[in-house]
PAMIMI-408261 format. One record per atom (N, C-alpha, C): atom name; chain; x, y, z. Coordinates in Angstrom, 3 decimals, always signed. Layout:
# residues N
{dotor CA marfi A east X north Y up Z}
...
//
This chain:
# residues 158
{dotor N marfi A east +1.321 north -1.213 up -0.080}
{dotor CA marfi A east +0.028 north +0.171 up +0.060}
{dotor C marfi A east +0.934 north +1.495 up -0.050}
{dotor N marfi A east +2.306 north +1.346 up +0.172}
{dotor CA marfi A east +3.436 north +2.353 up +0.145}
{dotor C marfi A east +3.203 north +2.907 up +1.411}
{dotor N marfi A east +2.300 north +2.720 up +2.673}
{dotor CA marfi A east +2.187 north +3.093 up +3.399}
{dotor C marfi A east +2.997 north +3.065 up +4.629}
{dotor N marfi A east +3.557 north +3.748 up +5.292}
{dotor CA marfi A east +4.546 north +3.398 up +6.469}
{dotor C marfi A east +3.860 north +3.590 up +7.525}
{dotor N marfi A east +3.903 north +2.593 up +8.966}
{dotor CA marfi A east +3.358 north +2.730 up +10.045}
{dotor C marfi A east +3.494 north +3.924 up +10.438}
{dotor N marfi A east +2.262 north +4.253 up +11.617}
{dotor CA marfi A east +2.523 north +5.710 up +12.231}
{dotor C marfi A east +3.154 north +5.501 up +13.242}
{dotor N marfi A east +3.840 north +6.010 up +14.783}
{dotor CA marfi A east +5.048 north +5.711 up +15.314}
{dotor C marfi A east +4.156 north +5.573 up +16.652}
{dotor N marfi A east +4.392 north +4.239 up +17.438}
{dotor CA marfi A east +4.403 north +3.782 up +19.040}
{dotor C marfi A east +4.215 north +4.741 up +19.858}
{dotor N marfi A east +2.873 north +5.173 up +20.102}
{dotor CA marfi A east +3.242 north +6.244 up +21.251}
{dotor C marfi A east +3.498 north +5.472 up +22.794}
{dotor N marfi A east +2.531 north +4.302 up +22.491}
{dotor CA marfi A east +2.945 north +3.354 up +23.489}
{dotor C marfi A east +4.965 north +3.247 up +24.064}
{dotor N marfi A east +5.085 north +2.990 up +22.527}
{dotor CA marfi A east +7.088 north +2.707 up +22.942}
{dotor C marfi A east +7.715 north +4.071 up +23.587}
{dotor N marfi A east +7.010 north +5.319 up +23.282}
{dotor CA marfi A east +7.666 north +6.571 up +23.492}
{dotor C marfi A east +7.344 north +6.939 up +24.690}
{dotor N marfi A east +6.776 north +6.609 up +25.339}
{dotor CA marfi A east +6.154 north +6.673 up +27.213}
{dotor C marfi A east +7.042 north +5.141 up +27.698}
{dotor N marfi A east +7.370 north +4.538 up +26.982}
{dotor CA marfi A east +8.256 north +3.248 up +27.663}
{dotor C marfi A east +6.773 north +1.852 up +27.817}
{dotor N marfi A east +5.858 north +1.638 up +27.203}
{dotor CA marfi A east +5.329 north +1.344 up +28.121}
{dotor C marfi A east +4.413 north +0.309 up +27.225}
{dotor N marfi A east +5.016 north +0.253 up +25.713}
{dotor CA marfi A east +4.591 north -1.270 up +24.760}
{dotor C marfi A east +5.444 north -2.408 up +25.166}
{dotor N marfi A east +4.391 north -3.186 up +25.104}
{dotor CA marfi A east +4.766 north -4.724 up +25.194}
{dotor C marfi A east +4.814 north -5.432 up +24.125}
{dotor N marfi A east +4.358 north -4.931 up +23.124}
{dotor CA marfi A east +4.445 north -6.037 up +21.668}
{dotor C marfi A east +5.561 north -6.321 up +21.045}
{dotor N marfi A east +7.202 north -5.468 up +21.198}
{dotor CA marfi A east +8.142 north -5.817 up +20.474}
{dotor C marfi A east +8.106 north -6.139 up +19.295}
{dotor N marfi A east +8.317 north -7.233 up +18.816}
{dotor CA marfi A east +8.674 north -7.015 up +17.082}
{dotor C marfi A east +7.083 north -7.234 up +16.868}
{dotor N marfi A east +5.919 north -7.604 up +17.496}
{dotor CA marfi A east +4.701 north -8.087 up +16.793}
{dotor C marfi A east +3.760 north -6.784 up +16.411}
{dotor N marfi A east +4.775 north -5.279 up +17.296}
{dotor CA marfi A east +4.276 north -4.177 up +17.017}
{dotor C marfi A east +3.457 north -3.504 up +16.237}
{dotor N marfi A east +2.528 north -3.360 up +15.678}
{dotor CA marfi A east +2.585 north -2.731 up +13.799}
{dotor C marfi A east +3.147 north -1.320 up +13.723}
{dotor N marfi A east +3.666 north -0.481 up +14.944}
{dotor CA marfi A east +3.699 north +0.797 up +14.739}
{dotor C marfi A east +5.305 north +0.981 up +14.928}
{dotor N marfi A east +5.789 north +2.065 up +14.393}
{dotor CA marfi A east +7.429 north +2.045 up +14.496}
{dotor C marfi A east +7.554 north +2.521 up +15.794}
{dotor N marfi A east +8.640 north +1.727 up +16.403}
{dotor CA marfi A east +9.393 north +2.414 up +17.596}
{dotor C marfi A east +10.640 north +3.390 up +17.339}
{dotor N marfi A east +10.338 north +4.211 up +17.427}
{dotor CA marfi A east +11.119 north +4.863 up +16.787}
{dotor C marfi A east +11.148 north +6.034 up +18.564}
{dotor N marfi A east +12.564 north +6.621 up +18.856}
{dotor CA marfi A east +12.122 north +8.142 up +19.850}
{dotor C marfi A east +11.953 north +9.242 up +18.855}
{dotor N marfi A east +11.188 north +10.199 up +19.278}
{dotor CA marfi A east +10.761 north +11.889 up +18.771}
{dotor C marfi A east +11.249 north +12.637 up +20.203}
{dotor N marfi A east +11.815 north +13.875 up +19.468}
{dotor CA marfi A east +11.951 north +14.524 up +20.517}
{dotor C marfi A east +10.350 north +15.276 up +21.004}
{dotor N marfi A east +9.493 north +15.088 up +19.668}
{dotor CA marfi A east +7.988 north +15.873 up +20.370}
{dotor C marfi A east +7.407 north +14.941 up +21.506}
{dotor N marfi A east +6.579 north +15.605 up +22.247}
{dotor CA marfi A east +6.255 north +14.306 up +22.846}
{dotor C marfi A east +5.029 north +13.450 up +22.725}
{dotor N marfi A east +4.592 north +12.936 up +22.826}
{dotor CA marfi A east +3.955 north +11.462 up +22.617}
{dotor C marfi A east +2.116 north +12.545 up +23.351}
{dotor N marfi A east +1.223 north +11.782 up +22.790}
{dotor CA marfi A east +0.055 north +12.314 up +23.354}
{dotor C marfi A east -0.223 north +11.830 up +24.194}
{dotor N marfi A east -1.108 north +13.029 up +25.007}
{dotor CA marfi A east -1.513 north +12.104 up +26.616}
{dotor C marfi A east -2.134 north +10.436 up +26.127}
{dotor N marfi A east -1.655 north +9.688 up +27.046}
{dotor CA marfi A east -1.783 north +8.578 up +27.020}
{dotor C marfi A east -4.069 north +8.602 up +26.961}
{dotor N marfi A east -4.309 north +7.435 up +26.499}
{dotor CA marfi A east -5.664 north +7.772 up +26.456}
{dotor C marfi A east -6.093 north +8.622 up +25.200}
{dotor N marfi A east -5.494 north +9.153 up +24.937}
{dotor CA marfi A east -6.132 north +10.286 up +23.913}
{dotor C marfi A east -7.491 north +11.326 up +24.257}
{dotor N marfi A east -7.213 north +12.019 up +25.571}
{dotor CA marfi A east -8.213 north +12.511 up +26.139}
{dotor C marfi A east -8.938 north +12.007 up +27.070}
{dotor N marfi A east -10.152 north +12.505 up +26.817}
{dotor CA marfi A east -11.108 north +11.754 up +27.752}
{dotor C marfi A east -11.180 north +10.511 up +28.393}
{dotor N marfi A east -10.312 north +9.455 up +27.716}
{dotor CA marfi A east -10.428 north +8.018 up +27.464}
{dotor C marfi A east -9.795 north +7.417 up +28.965}
{dotor N marfi A east -9.010 north +8.468 up +29.797}
{dotor CA marfi A east -8.606 north +7.668 up +30.817}
{dotor C marfi A east -9.304 north +8.448 up +31.974}
{dotor N marfi A east -10.263 north +9.182 up +31.504}
{dotor CA marfi A east -11.036 north +9.990 up +32.782}
{dotor C marfi A east -10.667 north +11.509 up +32.881}
{dotor N marfi A east -11.925 north +11.732 up +32.969}
{dotor CA marfi A east -11.305 north +13.665 up +32.555}
{dotor C marfi A east -11.142 north +14.228 up +34.354}
{dotor N marfi A east -10.730 north +14.831 up +34.378}
{dotor CA marfi A east -9.838 north +15.248 up +36.062}
{dotor C marfi A east -10.356 north +16.305 up +35.983}
{dotor N marfi A east -11.483 north +17.532 up +34.841}
{dotor CA marfi A east -12.557 north +18.359 up +34.767}
{dotor C marfi A east -13.510 north +17.737 up +35.478}
{dotor N marfi A east -14.097 north +16.595 up +35.463}
{dotor CA marfi A east -15.611 north +15.740 up +35.718}
{dotor C marfi A east -15.438 north +15.945 up +36.801}
{dotor N marfi A east -14.435 north +15.490 up +37.954}
{dotor CA marfi A east -14.606 north +15.242 up +39.069}
{dotor C marfi A east -14.111 north +13.599 up +39.205}
{dotor N marfi A east -14.605 north +13.432 up +40.853}
{dotor CA marfi A east -14.788 north +11.819 up +40.932}
{dotor C marfi A east -13.764 north +11.200 up +40.889}
{dotor N marfi A east -13.282 north +9.480 up +41.750}
{dotor CA marfi A east -12.607 north +9.023 up +41.838}
{dotor C marfi A east -11.814 north +8.328 up +40.115}
{dotor N marfi A east -10.730 north +8.446 up +40.564}
{dotor CA marfi A east -9.882 north +8.517 up +39.021}
{dotor C marfi A east -9.534 north +6.652 up +38.776}
{dotor N marfi A east -9.848 north +6.141 up +40.181}
{dotor CA marfi A east -9.655 north +4.316 up +40.036}
{dotor C marfi A east -11.462 north +4.323 up +39.460}
{dotor N marfi A east -11.114 north +2.892 up +39.039}
{dotor CA marfi A east -12.640 north +2.209 up +38.578}
{dotor C marfi A east -13.331 north +1.737 up +39.822}
{dotor N marfi A east -14.809 north +1.652 up +39.605}
{dotor CA marfi A east -15.204 north +1.083 up +40.166}
{dotor C marfi A east -15.262 north -0.451 up +40.649}
{dotor N marfi A east -15.470 north -0.583 up +42.109}
{dotor CA marfi A east -15.144 north -1.961 up +42.194}
{dotor C marfi A east -15.595 north -3.331 up +41.575}
{dotor N marfi A east -15.001 north -4.064 up +41.364}
{dotor CA marfi A east -15.326 north -5.693 up +40.404}
{dotor C marfi A east -16.652 north -5.972 up +41.025}
{dotor N marfi A east -17.786 north -6.465 up +40.280}
{dotor CA marfi A east -19.372 north -6.456 up +41.384}
{dotor C marfi A east -19.648 north -5.891 up +41.705}
{dotor N marfi A east -19.248 north -5.097 up +42.184}
{dotor CA marfi A east -20.457 north -3.924 up +42.220}
{dotor C marfi A east -21.708 north -3.205 up +41.746}
{dotor N marfi A east -23.239 north -2.759 up +41.937}
{dotor CA marfi A east -23.834 north -2.414 up +41.324}
{dotor C marfi A east -23.687 north -0.566 up +41.588}
{dotor N marfi A east -23.512 north -0.043 up +40.221}
{dotor CA marfi A east -23.767 north +1.211 up +39.858}
{dotor C marfi A east -24.706 north +1.823 up +39.582}
{dotor N marfi A east -25.473 north +2.963 up +39.928}
{dotor CA marfi A east -25.956 north +3.542 up +38.931}
{dotor C marfi A east -25.712 north +4.542 up +38.501}
{dotor N marfi A east -26.147 north +4.595 up +37.139}
{dotor CA marfi A east -25.394 north +5.556 up +36.440}
{dotor C marfi A east -26.377 north +6.284 up +35.377}
{dotor N marfi A east -25.708 north +6.621 up +34.189}
{dotor CA marfi A east -26.610 north +7.736 up +33.015}
{dotor C marfi A east -26.144 north +7.332 up +31.890}
{dotor N marfi A east -26.714 north +7.413 up +30.863}
{dotor CA marfi A east -26.433 north +6.845 up +29.857}
{dotor C marfi A east -25.609 north +7.832 up +28.774}
{dotor N marfi A east -24.183 north +8.043 up +28.479}
{dotor CA marfi A east -23.252 north +8.891 up +28.109}
{dotor C marfi A east -23.365 north +8.767 up +27.178}
{dotor N marfi A east -23.980 north +7.740 up +26.152}
{dotor CA marfi A east -23.252 north +7.873 up +24.491}
{dotor C marfi A east -23.496 north +6.300 up +24.328}
{dotor N marfi A east -24.449 north +6.328 up +23.329}
{dotor CA marfi A east -24.692 north +4.688 up +22.533}
{dotor C marfi A east -23.737 north +4.821 up +20.734}
{dotor N marfi A east -23.147 north +3.662 up +20.839}
{dotor CA marfi A east -22.471 north +3.411 up +20.319}
{dotor C marfi A east -22.536 north +1.766 up +19.465}
{dotor N marfi A east -22.476 north +1.800 up +18.084}
{dotor CA marfi A east -23.015 north +0.274 up +17.479}
{dotor C marfi A east -22.400 north -1.297 up +18.473}
{dotor N marfi A east -21.667 north -0.610 up +18.999}
{dotor CA marfi A east -20.566 north -2.031 up +19.852}
{dotor C marfi A east -21.627 north -2.301 up +21.240}
{dotor N marfi A east -22.128 north -0.691 up +21.834}
{dotor CA marfi A east -22.353 north -0.754 up +22.877}
{dotor C marfi A east -22.943 north +0.752 up +23.951}
{dotor N marfi A east -22.964 north +0.761 up +24.757}
{dotor CA marfi A east -23.567 north +1.794 up +25.563}
{dotor C marfi A east -22.200 north +2.120 up +26.795}
{dotor N marfi A east -22.128 north +3.386 up +26.577}
{dotor CA marfi A east -21.064 north +4.181 up +27.408}
{dotor C marfi A east -22.127 north +4.467 up +28.820}
{dotor N marfi A east -21.724 north +4.132 up +29.963}
{dotor CA marfi A east -22.031 north +4.836 up +30.888}
{dotor C marfi A east -21.651 north +5.445 up +32.109}
{dotor N marfi A east -21.869 north +7.047 up +32.604}
{dotor CA marfi A east -21.263 north +7.749 up +32.938}
{dotor C marfi A east -22.070 north +7.198 up +34.659}
{dotor N marfi A east -21.349 north +6.694 up +35.433}
{dotor CA marfi A east -21.125 north +6.672 up +36.724}
{dotor C marfi A east -20.966 north +7.490 up +37.725}
{dotor N marfi A east -21.559 north +8.289 up +38.875}
{dotor CA marfi A east -21.229 north +9.500 up +39.450}
{dotor C marfi A east -20.254 north +9.031 up +40.871}
{dotor N marfi A east -19.036 north +10.002 up +40.763}
{dotor CA marfi A east -17.867 north +9.151 up +42.033}
{dotor C marfi A east -16.913 north +9.216 up +41.016}
{dotor N marfi A east -17.343 north +8.523 up +39.926}
{dotor CA marfi A east -15.987 north +8.217 up +39.184}
{dotor C marfi A east -15.614 north +8.843 up +37.696}
{dotor N marfi A east -14.377 north +9.331 up +37.563}
{dotor CA marfi A east -13.890 north +10.212 up +36.585}
{dotor C marfi A east -13.904 north +9.157 up +35.137}
{dotor N marfi A east -14.252 north +8.545 up +35.063}
{dotor CA marfi A east -14.417 north +7.987 up +33.866}
{dotor C marfi A east -15.515 north +6.905 up +33.409}
{dotor N marfi A east -16.189 north +6.504 up +32.121}
{dotor CA marfi A east -17.036 north +6.015 up +31.612}
{dotor C marfi A east -16.998 north +4.164 up +31.773}
{dotor N marfi A east -17.855 north +3.249 up +31.640}
{dotor CA marfi A east -17.440 north +1.922 up +31.466}
{dotor C marfi A east -18.588 north +1.781 up +30.265}
{dotor N marfi A east -18.601 north +0.094 up +30.008}
{dotor CA marfi A east -18.991 north +0.584 up +28.648}
{dotor C marfi A east -19.825 north -0.733 up +28.863}
{dotor N marfi A east -20.778 north -0.822 up +28.319}
{dotor CA marfi A east -22.029 north -2.317 up +28.618}
{dotor C marfi A east -21.643 north -2.668 up +27.246}
{dotor N marfi A east -21.438 north -3.774 up +26.871}
{dotor CA marfi A east -21.152 north -4.204 up +25.393}
{dotor C marfi A east -22.856 north -4.515 up +25.475}
{dotor N marfi A east -22.982 north -4.347 up +23.776}
{dotor CA marfi A east -24.500 north -4.833 up +23.238}
{dotor C marfi A east -25.029 north -6.555 up +23.392}
{dotor N marfi A east -24.072 north -7.332 up +23.816}
{dotor CA marfi A east -24.477 north -8.591 up +24.415}
{dotor C marfi A east -24.947 north -8.608 up +25.965}
{dotor N marfi A east -24.424 north -7.515 up +26.222}
{dotor CA marfi A east -25.436 north -7.296 up +27.782}
{dotor C marfi A east -25.776 north -6.392 up +28.158}
{dotor N marfi A east -26.824 north -6.208 up +27.012}
{dotor CA marfi A east -27.654 north -4.752 up +27.373}
{dotor C marfi A east -28.688 north -5.047 up +27.882}
{dotor N marfi A east -29.423 north -6.457 up +26.938}
{dotor CA marfi A east -30.457 north -6.761 up +27.857}
{dotor C marfi A east -30.943 north -8.358 up +26.744}
{dotor N marfi A east -31.544 north -9.282 up +27.276}
{dotor CA marfi A east -31.766 north -10.546 up +27.223}
{dotor C marfi A east -32.807 north -10.382 up +25.840}
{dotor N marfi A east -33.791 north -9.375 up +25.869}
{dotor CA marfi A east -34.768 north -9.329 up +24.441}
{dotor C marfi A east -33.908 north -8.354 up +23.528}
{dotor N marfi A east -32.733 north -7.587 up +23.708}
{dotor CA marfi A east -31.990 north -6.898 up +22.305}
{dotor C marfi A east -30.805 north -7.803 up +21.970}
{dotor N marfi A east -31.188 north -8.517 up +20.993}
{dotor CA marfi A east -30.386 north -8.625 up +20.310}
{dotor C marfi A east -30.190 north -9.039 up +18.871}
{dotor N marfi A east -28.599 north -8.723 up +18.636}
{dotor CA marfi A east -28.486 north -8.148 up +16.644}
{dotor C marfi A east -27.673 north -9.246 up +16.375}
{dotor N marfi A east -27.497 north -9.118 up +15.159}
{dotor CA marfi A east -27.188 north -10.310 up +13.712}
{dotor C marfi A east -25.796 north -9.598 up +13.522}
{dotor N marfi A east -25.109 north -10.066 up +13.035}
{dotor CA marfi A east -23.717 north -10.237 up +12.412}
{dotor C marfi A east -23.644 north -9.156 up +11.416}
{dotor N marfi A east -25.309 north -9.396 up +10.762}
{dotor CA marfi A east -25.335 north -8.734 up +9.391}
{dotor C marfi A east -25.741 north -6.954 up +9.309}
{dotor N marfi A east -26.107 north -6.950 up +10.761}
{dotor CA marfi A east -27.472 north -5.969 up +11.087}
{dotor C marfi A east -26.552 north -4.652 up +11.140}
{dotor N marfi A east -27.042 north -3.694 up +10.523}
{dotor CA marfi A east -26.073 north -2.492 up +10.422}
{dotor C marfi A east -26.030 north -1.736 up +11.760}
{dotor N marfi A east -24.459 north -0.681 up +11.813}
{dotor CA marfi A east -24.450 north +0.153 up +12.517}
{dotor C marfi A east -25.430 north +1.115 up +13.126}
{dotor N marfi A east -26.200 north +1.613 up +12.443}
{dotor CA marfi A east -27.009 north +2.206 up +12.335}
{dotor C marfi A east -28.248 north +1.849 up +13.197}
{dotor N marfi A east -28.566 north +0.337 up +12.382}
{dotor CA marfi A east -29.769 north -0.242 up +13.464}
{dotor C marfi A east -29.604 north -0.641 up +14.731}
{dotor N marfi A east -28.433 north -0.931 up +15.345}
{dotor CA marfi A east -27.760 north -1.644 up +16.388}
{dotor C marfi A east -28.028 north -0.376 up +17.087}
{dotor N marfi A east -27.299 north +1.231 up +16.827}
{dotor CA marfi A east -27.305 north +2.156 up +17.613}
{dotor C marfi A east -28.863 north +2.690 up +17.852}
{dotor N marfi A east -29.874 north +2.686 up +16.385}
{dotor CA marfi A east -31.443 north +2.973 up +17.218}
{dotor C marfi A east -31.768 north +2.250 up +18.129}
{dotor N marfi A east -31.515 north +0.729 up +18.013}
{dotor CA marfi A east -32.365 north +0.162 up +18.439}
{dotor C marfi A east -31.952 north +0.492 up +19.984}
{dotor N marfi A east -30.861 north +0.364 up +20.873}
{dotor CA marfi A east -30.211 north +0.518 up +21.940}
{dotor C marfi A east -30.660 north +2.037 up +22.438}
{dotor N marfi A east -30.385 north +2.990 up +21.659}
{dotor CA marfi A east -31.203 north +4.240 up +21.884}
{dotor C marfi A east -32.712 north +4.542 up +22.351}
{dotor N marfi A east -33.285 north +3.895 up +21.620}
{dotor CA marfi A east -34.744 north +3.464 up +21.402}
{dotor C marfi A east -35.282 north +2.929 up +22.887}
{dotor N marfi A east -34.532 north +2.007 up +23.745}
{dotor CA marfi A east -34.904 north +1.557 up +25.186}
{dotor C marfi A east -33.799 north +2.003 up +26.092}
{dotor N marfi A east -32.699 north +2.588 up +25.245}
{dotor CA marfi A east -31.742 north +3.847 up +26.369}
{dotor C marfi A east -31.257 north +4.690 up +25.814}
{dotor N marfi A east -32.476 north +5.735 up +25.943}
{dotor CA marfi A east -31.639 north +7.014 up +25.389}
{dotor C marfi A east -30.951 north +7.936 up +26.458}
{dotor N marfi A east -29.940 north +8.793 up +25.462}
{dotor CA marfi A east -28.897 north +9.433 up +26.459}
{dotor C marfi A east -29.567 north +10.386 up +27.930}
{dotor N marfi A east -28.792 north +9.960 up +28.867}
{dotor CA marfi A east -29.141 north +10.850 up +30.115}
{dotor C marfi A east -29.893 north +10.053 up +30.420}
{dotor N marfi A east -30.617 north +8.741 up +30.169}
{dotor CA marfi A east -31.391 north +7.569 up +30.682}
{dotor C marfi A east -30.494 north +7.110 up +31.940}
{dotor N marfi A east -31.485 north +7.199 up +33.001}
{dotor CA marfi A east -30.582 north +6.623 up +34.147}
{dotor C marfi A east -30.682 north +4.737 up +34.127}
{dotor N marfi A east -29.851 north +4.158 up +34.226}
{dotor CA marfi A east -29.784 north +2.506 up +34.641}
{dotor C marfi A east -28.766 north +2.129 up +35.672}
{dotor N marfi A east -29.375 north +1.424 up +35.862}
{dotor CA marfi A east -28.114 north +0.358 up +36.680}
{dotor C marfi A east -26.985 north -0.896 up +35.887}
{dotor N marfi A east -26.441 north -0.319 up +36.753}
{dotor CA marfi A east -25.372 north -1.678 up +36.083}
{dotor C marfi A east -24.384 north -2.251 up +36.947}
{dotor N marfi A east -23.878 north -3.952 up +36.349}
{dotor CA marfi A east -22.862 north -4.298 up +37.291}
{dotor C marfi A east -21.784 north -4.016 up +36.893}
{dotor N marfi A east -20.260 north -4.095 up +37.717}
{dotor CA marfi A east -18.844 north -3.708 up +37.154}
{dotor C marfi A east -18.635 north -5.251 up +36.727}
{dotor N marfi A east -18.200 north -5.711 up +35.801}
{dotor CA marfi A east -18.075 north -7.411 up +35.704}
{dotor C marfi A east -16.321 north -7.642 up +34.941}
{dotor N marfi A east -16.164 north -6.291 up +34.609}
{dotor CA marfi A east -14.680 north -6.830 up +34.044}
{dotor C marfi A east -13.851 north -4.915 up +34.591}
{dotor N marfi A east -12.729 north -5.558 up +34.939}
{dotor CA marfi A east -11.776 north -4.051 up +35.159}
{dotor C marfi A east -10.465 north -4.872 up +34.631}
{dotor N marfi A east -9.846 north -4.362 up +33.785}
{dotor CA marfi A east -8.940 north -4.671 up +33.468}
{dotor C marfi A east -7.758 north -3.926 up +32.653}
{dotor N marfi A east -6.425 north -3.767 up +32.457}
{dotor CA marfi A east -5.460 north -2.708 up +32.095}
{dotor C marfi A east -5.966 north -3.207 up +30.312}
{dotor N marfi A east -5.941 north -2.136 up +29.803}
{dotor CA marfi A east -5.686 north -3.187 up +27.727}
{dotor C marfi A east -3.975 north -2.726 up +27.871}
{dotor N marfi A east -3.668 north -4.052 up +27.024}
{dotor CA marfi A east -2.320 north -4.577 up +26.901}
{dotor C marfi A east -1.592 north -3.498 up +26.631}
{dotor N marfi A east -2.545 north -2.734 up +25.489}
{dotor CA marfi A east -1.545 north -2.022 up +24.302}
{dotor C marfi A east -1.451 north -0.573 up +24.491}
{dotor N marfi A east -2.539 north +0.170 up +25.491}
{dotor CA marfi A east -2.581 north +1.599 up +25.672}
{dotor C marfi A east -2.210 north +1.919 up +26.938}
{dotor N marfi A east -2.513 north +0.872 up +27.984}
{dotor CA marfi A east -2.522 north +0.719 up +29.447}
{dotor C marfi A east -3.476 north +1.153 up +30.155}
{dotor N marfi A east -4.764 north +1.518 up +29.161}
{dotor CA marfi A east -5.872 north +2.438 up +29.490}
{dotor C marfi A east -6.519 north +1.225 up +30.231}
{dotor N marfi A east -7.609 north +1.771 up +31.766}
{dotor CA marfi A east -8.208 north +1.141 up +32.228}
{dotor C marfi A east -9.322 north +1.275 up +31.467}
{dotor N marfi A east -9.729 north -0.464 up +31.180}
{dotor CA marfi A east -11.010 north -0.637 up +31.118}
{dotor C marfi A east -12.433 north -0.875 up +31.566}
{dotor N marfi A east -13.240 north -0.641 up +32.370}
{dotor CA marfi A east -14.284 north -1.065 up +32.831}
{dotor C marfi A east -15.637 north -1.802 up +31.946}
{dotor N marfi A east -15.492 north -2.928 up +32.209}
{dotor CA marfi A east -16.736 north -3.707 up +31.424}
{dotor C marfi A east -18.109 north -3.847 up +32.288}
{dotor N marfi A east -19.218 north -3.872 up +31.736}
{dotor CA marfi A east -20.665 north -3.602 up +32.487}
{dotor C marfi A east -21.660 north -4.619 up +31.957}
{dotor N marfi A east -22.458 north -4.782 up +32.874}
{dotor CA marfi A east -23.898 north -5.129 up +31.895}
{dotor C marfi A east -24.958 north -5.008 up +32.679}
{dotor N marfi A east -25.878 north -4.543 up +32.032}
{dotor CA marfi A east -27.187 north -4.537 up +32.221}
{dotor C marfi A east -28.054 north -5.361 up +32.407}
{dotor N marfi A east -28.175 north -6.234 up +32.039}
{dotor CA marfi A east -28.742 north -7.635 up +32.100}
{dotor C marfi A east -28.623 north -8.421 up +33.325}
{dotor N marfi A east -27.471 north -8.149 up +34.001}
{dotor CA marfi A east -26.981 north -8.603 up +35.434}
{dotor C marfi A east -27.930 north -8.011 up +36.431}
{dotor N marfi A east -28.839 north -6.823 up +36.160}
{dotor CA marfi A east -29.130 north -5.986 up +37.348}
{dotor C marfi A east -30.384 north -5.744 up +36.957}
{dotor N marfi A east -31.408 north -5.747 up +37.893}
{dotor CA marfi A east -33.147 north -5.864 up +38.023}
{dotor C marfi A east -33.130 north -4.088 up +37.315}
{dotor N marfi A east -33.549 north -3.847 up +36.487}
{dotor CA marfi A east -33.523 north -2.167 up +36.523}
{dotor C marfi A east -34.392 north -1.511 up +36.709}
{dotor N marfi A east -35.166 north -2.207 up +37.724}
{dotor CA marfi A east -36.683 north -1.015 up +38.681}
{dotor C marfi A east -35.706 north -1.108 up +39.935}
{dotor N marfi A east -35.005 north -1.562 up +40.309}
{dotor CA marfi A east -34.897 north -1.640 up +41.843}
{dotor C marfi A east -33.290 north -1.634 up +41.961}
{dotor N marfi A east -32.005 north -1.845 up +41.398}
{dotor CA marfi A east -31.260 north -2.101 up +41.535}
{dotor C marfi A east -30.129 north -3.285 up +41.934}
{dotor N marfi A east -31.474 north -4.617 up +41.853}
{dotor CA marfi A east -31.323 north -6.118 up +43.116}
{dotor C marfi A east -30.180 north -6.781 up +41.718}
{dotor N marfi A east -28.980 north -6.905 up +42.455}
{dotor CA marfi A east -28.037 north -7.963 up +41.892}
{dotor C marfi A east -28.810 north -9.427 up +41.711}
{dotor N marfi A east -28.958 north -9.453 up +39.726}
{dotor CA marfi A east -29.677 north -10.865 up +39.556}
{dotor C marfi A east -28.665 north -12.352 up +39.492}
{dotor N marfi A east -27.500 north -11.746 up +39.741}
{dotor CA marfi A east -26.195 north -12.377 up +40.172}
{dotor C marfi A east -25.688 north -12.418 up +40.952}
{dotor N marfi A east -26.167 north -12.286 up +42.131}
{dotor CA marfi A east -25.207 north -12.261 up +43.561}
{dotor C marfi A east -23.812 north -13.160 up +43.738}
{dotor N marfi A east -23.701 north -14.300 up +43.014}
{dotor CA marfi A east -22.400 north -15.234 up +43.099}
{dotor C marfi A east -21.813 north -15.591 up +42.065}
{dotor N marfi A east -22.120 north -13.940 up +41.026}
{dotor CA marfi A east -21.252 north -14.109 up +39.924}
{dotor C marfi A east -21.014 north -15.491 up +38.951}
{dotor N marfi A east -21.884 north -15.923 up +38.676}
{dotor CA marfi A east -21.710 north -17.232 up +38.155}
{dotor C marfi A east -21.995 north -17.008 up +36.668}
{dotor N marfi A east -22.828 north -15.545 up +36.449}
{dotor CA marfi A east -22.984 north -15.918 up +34.796}
{dotor C marfi A east -22.292 north -14.392 up +34.038}
//
């Protein structure tokens, strides 16, 4: 294709662990790398709240911040970063096929859960991304009673 790979900003910060398998160029530069997380992904310091993620298996009440084809981003009060409810973890009634368009997925999720709607979520995963080093918070709506906030999986078996 004639294109050269971009610079590995994780390497410039001393955080790339992909070595020779990294698809980006490992070069040192005098220019500083962009902030880790590309801006708001690491948490917005202006938003306030704890920069640490919510506890694993905790139930949180939050608001729909954004709906994307792959899921719903949820803003949880008291925390400086959003979590993601993957589209498979939104509801048992809301299912998608592989060939559904992105617009159809977003419209379906927004129909049931419009932006700024209050929802309950269960923290199902807290992990550090191996490439970017960002903390990722995985959430589930279908493991929580949306009317009461009751944990529908108290022994964490699902």
